[in-house]
Structures are given as structure tokens and as C-alpha cells.
N, CA, C and O atoms as a GROMACS GRO file, in nm:
protein
  204
    1MET      N    1   1.170   0.487   1.957
    1MET     CA    2   1.198   0.435   1.825
    1MET      C    3   1.067   0.422   1.747
    1MET      O    4   0.974   0.356   1.792
    2SER      N    5   1.060   0.485   1.631
    2SER     CA    6   0.938   0.479   1.552
    2SER      C    7   0.943   0.358   1.458
    2SER      O    8   1.050   0.315   1.415
    3MET      N    9   0.827   0.306   1.430
    3MET     CA   10   0.815   0.189   1.343
    3MET      C   11   0.734   0.227   1.220
    3MET      O   12   0.646   0.314   1.227
    4SER      N   13   0.763   0.164   1.108
    4SER     CA   14   0.685   0.183   0.986
    4SER      C   15   0.624   0.050   0.948
    4SER      O   16   0.681  -0.056   0.973
    5TYR      N   17   0.505   0.057   0.887
    5TYR     CA   18   0.433  -0.064   0.852
    5TYR      C   19   0.385  -0.058   0.708
    5TYR      O   20   0.361   0.050   0.654
    6LEU      N   21   0.371  -0.175   0.647
    6LEU     CA   22   0.311  -0.190   0.516
    6LEU      C   23   0.171  -0.246   0.539
    6LEU      O   24   0.155  -0.350   0.602
    7ILE      N   25   0.071  -0.176   0.488
    7ILE     CA   26  -0.067  -0.217   0.506
    7ILE      C   27  -0.125  -0.250   0.369
    7ILE      O   28  -0.127  -0.166   0.280
    8LEU      N   29  -0.171  -0.372   0.354
    8LEU     CA   30  -0.232  -0.417   0.228
    8LEU      C   31  -0.376  -0.454   0.257
    8LEU      O   32  -0.405  -0.532   0.348
    9GLY      N   33  -0.464  -0.399   0.179
    9GLY     CA   34  -0.604  -0.430   0.201
    9GLY      C   35  -0.692  -0.356   0.101
    9GLY      O   36  -0.643  -0.290   0.010
   10ARG      N   37  -0.818  -0.370   0.121
   10ARG     CA   38  -0.914  -0.309   0.030
   10ARG      C   39  -1.035  -0.265   0.110
   10ARG      O   40  -1.090  -0.342   0.189
   11ASP      N   41  -1.074  -0.142   0.088
   11ASP     CA   42  -1.191  -0.091   0.159
   11ASP      C   43  -1.286  -0.034   0.057
   11ASP      O   44  -1.260   0.073   0.001
   12THR      N   45  -1.395  -0.102   0.032
   12THR     CA   46  -1.492  -0.055  -0.068
   12THR      C   47  -1.606   0.021  -0.003
   12THR      O   48  -1.689   0.079  -0.074
   13GLU      N   49  -1.613   0.023   0.130
   13GLU     CA   50  -1.725   0.089   0.198
   13GLU      C   51  -1.694   0.231   0.241
   13GLU      O   52  -1.785   0.312   0.253
   14GLY      N   53  -1.568   0.263   0.265
   14GLY     CA   54  -1.531   0.395   0.314
   14GLY      C   55  -1.520   0.497   0.203
   14GLY      O   56  -1.529   0.462   0.085
   15PRO      N   57  -1.502   0.622   0.239
   15PRO     CA   58  -1.485   0.728   0.138
   15PRO      C   59  -1.353   0.709   0.063
   15PRO      O   60  -1.259   0.651   0.118
   16PRO      N   61  -1.343   0.757  -0.062
   16PRO     CA   62  -1.220   0.743  -0.139
   16PRO      C   63  -1.101   0.803  -0.065
   16PRO      O   64  -1.109   0.913  -0.011
   17GLY      N   65  -0.991   0.730  -0.063
   17GLY     CA   66  -0.870   0.777   0.003
   17GLY      C   67  -0.864   0.745   0.152
   17GLY      O   68  -0.762   0.770   0.216
   18ALA      N   69  -0.971   0.691   0.207
   18ALA     CA   70  -0.971   0.658   0.349
   18ALA      C   71  -0.896   0.528   0.372
   18ALA      O   72  -0.896   0.439   0.286
   19LEU      N   73  -0.831   0.517   0.486
   19LEU     CA   74  -0.759   0.396   0.520
   19LEU      C   75  -0.853   0.303   0.594
   19LEU      O   76  -0.904   0.336   0.701
   20GLY      N   77  -0.876   0.188   0.536
   20GLY     CA   78  -0.963   0.090   0.599
   20GLY      C   79  -0.888  -0.039   0.623
   20GLY      O   80  -0.826  -0.094   0.532
   21ILE      N   81  -0.893  -0.087   0.745
   21ILE     CA   82  -0.830  -0.214   0.779
   21ILE      C   83  -0.941  -0.309   0.820
   21ILE      O   84  -1.013  -0.283   0.916
   22GLY      N   85  -0.952  -0.418   0.747
   22GLY     CA   86  -1.057  -0.515   0.775
   22GLY      C   87  -0.998  -0.650   0.810
   22GLY      O   88  -0.876  -0.663   0.825
   23PRO      N   89  -1.082  -0.749   0.824
   23PRO     CA   90  -1.036  -0.882   0.865
   23PRO      C   91  -0.943  -0.948   0.763
   23PRO      O   92  -0.866  -1.037   0.799
   24ARG      N   93  -0.949  -0.905   0.637
   24ARG     CA   94  -0.862  -0.965   0.536
   24ARG      C   95  -0.739  -0.879   0.505
   24ARG      O   96  -0.661  -0.914   0.417
   25SER      N   97  -0.722  -0.769   0.576
   25SER     CA   98  -0.606  -0.682   0.556
   25SER      C   99  -0.481  -0.746   0.613
   25SER      O  100  -0.486  -0.829   0.704
   26ILE      N  101  -0.367  -0.705   0.557
   26ILE     CA  102  -0.238  -0.754   0.603
   26ILE      C  103  -0.158  -0.633   0.652
   26ILE      O  104  -0.146  -0.534   0.581
   27VAL      N  105  -0.106  -0.642   0.773
   27VAL     CA  106  -0.023  -0.535   0.830
   27VAL      C  107   0.108  -0.600   0.875
   27VAL      O  108   0.109  -0.686   0.963
   28ILE      N  109   0.219  -0.556   0.812
   28ILE     CA  110   0.350  -0.612   0.847
   28ILE      C  111   0.450  -0.499   0.866
   28ILE      O  112   0.436  -0.391   0.809
   29GLU      N  113   0.550  -0.526   0.946
   29GLU     CA  114   0.654  -0.426   0.970
   29GLU      C  115   0.732  -0.400   0.842
   29GLU      O  116   0.772  -0.494   0.772
   30TRP      N  117   0.753  -0.272   0.812
   30TRP     CA  118   0.821  -0.230   0.690
   30TRP      C  119   0.969  -0.266   0.694
   30TRP      O  120   1.034  -0.257   0.798
   31ARG      N  121   1.022  -0.307   0.578
   31ARG     CA  122   1.166  -0.332   0.564
   31ARG      C  123   1.220  -0.234   0.461
   31ARG      O  124   1.163  -0.219   0.353
   32ASP      N  125   1.328  -0.168   0.494
   32ASP     CA  126   1.384  -0.066   0.407
   32ASP      C  127   1.419  -0.117   0.268
   32ASP      O  128   1.414  -0.041   0.171
   33GLU      N  129   1.454  -0.244   0.256
   33GLU     CA  130   1.490  -0.298   0.124
   33GLU      C  131   1.370  -0.306   0.029
   33GLU      O  132   1.389  -0.329  -0.091
   34TRP      N  133   1.249  -0.289   0.079
   34TRP     CA  134   1.131  -0.290  -0.006
   34TRP      C  135   1.110  -0.158  -0.079
   34TRP      O  136   1.032  -0.152  -0.175
   35HIS      N  137   1.177  -0.053  -0.036
   35HIS     CA  138   1.155   0.081  -0.092
   35HIS      C  139   1.172   0.084  -0.243
   35HIS      O  140   1.086   0.135  -0.314
   36ARG      N  141   1.281   0.030  -0.293
   36ARG     CA  142   1.309   0.033  -0.437
   36ARG      C  143   1.205  -0.047  -0.516
   36ARG      O  144   1.159  -0.004  -0.622
   37ARG      N  145   1.168  -0.163  -0.464
   37ARG     CA  146   1.070  -0.247  -0.532
   37ARG      C  147   0.933  -0.179  -0.537
   37ARG      O  148   0.862  -0.187  -0.638
   38LEU      N  149   0.895  -0.113  -0.427
   38LEU     CA  150   0.766  -0.045  -0.423
   38LEU      C  151   0.762   0.070  -0.523
   38LEU      O  152   0.660   0.092  -0.587
   39ARG      N  153   0.873   0.144  -0.538
   39ARG     CA  154   0.880   0.252  -0.638
   39ARG      C  155   0.861   0.196  -0.778
   39ARG      O  156   0.796   0.259  -0.862
   40LYS      N  157   0.916   0.077  -0.805
   40LYS     CA  158   0.900   0.014  -0.936
   40LYS      C  159   0.752  -0.015  -0.963
   40LYS      O  160   0.702   0.014  -1.072
   41PHE      N  161   0.682  -0.071  -0.865
   41PHE     CA  162   0.538  -0.098  -0.882
   41PHE      C  163   0.460   0.031  -0.901
   41PHE      O  164   0.365   0.036  -0.978
   42GLN      N  165   0.501   0.136  -0.829
   42GLN     CA  166   0.434   0.264  -0.839
   42GLN      C  167   0.448   0.321  -0.981
   42GLN      O  168   0.351   0.372  -1.036
   43ARG      N  169   0.567   0.314  -1.039
   43ARG     CA  170   0.588   0.362  -1.176
   43ARG      C  171   0.506   0.282  -1.276
   43ARG      O  172   0.448   0.339  -1.368
   44GLN      N  173   0.501   0.150  -1.258
   44GLN     CA  174   0.422   0.066  -1.348
   44GLN      C  175   0.274   0.100  -1.339
   44GLN      O  176   0.204   0.102  -1.441
   45ALA      N  177   0.224   0.128  -1.219
   45ALA     CA  178   0.083   0.161  -1.201
   45ALA      C  179   0.049   0.293  -1.271
   45ALA      O  180  -0.058   0.304  -1.330
   46VAL      N  181   0.138   0.390  -1.266
   46VAL     CA  182   0.114   0.518  -1.332
   46VAL      C  183   0.103   0.499  -1.482
   46VAL      O  184   0.016   0.558  -1.546
   47HIS      N  185   0.190   0.417  -1.539
   47HIS     CA  186   0.186   0.392  -1.684
   47HIS      C  187   0.062   0.312  -1.722
   47HIS      O  188   0.007   0.332  -1.831
   48THR      N  189   0.016   0.221  -1.637
   48THR     CA  190  -0.100   0.140  -1.666
   48THR      C  191  -0.230   0.220  -1.657
   48THR      O  192  -0.322   0.197  -1.735
   49CYS      N  193  -0.238   0.313  -1.563
   49CYS     CA  194  -0.362   0.388  -1.539
   49CYS      C  195  -0.386   0.499  -1.640
   49CYS      O  196  -0.500   0.546  -1.653
   50HIS      N  197  -0.285   0.544  -1.712
   50HIS     CA  198  -0.301   0.659  -1.803
   50HIS      C  199  -0.304   0.621  -1.950
   50HIS      O  200  -0.249   0.692  -2.033
   51HIS      N  201  -0.369   0.509  -1.983
   51HIS     CA  202  -0.380   0.470  -2.125
   51HIS      C  203  -0.491   0.544  -2.193
   51HIS      O  204  -0.515   0.523  -2.312
   0.00000   0.00000   0.00000
């Protein structure tokens, strides 16, 4: 059985696009009901970044 995770964090030392997990990162098991909400945030970020 495969598991999916949500990883929240910030890595300012690694190369752009690299996944960095540090002491302040949050790693939690993914819940399928979050999919729709995450898409909403993704759409908002696209509109915010292209001003």
C-alpha cells in the first residue's frame, strides 16, 4: 500500500526546485479531501504571481 504525504517547508539554501526538509518542516499524511482545496490555492497563486 503506497502512502502520500503533504510536505510544508522552506529551503533557502538548496538549488531552486530542490526538496528540502528541515527542522521546521511539516510532513503529514495526505488526505484525499484536500485535493480540491489545494487546487484552489494553486489557481490563486498563478493569478497572484502574474501581475
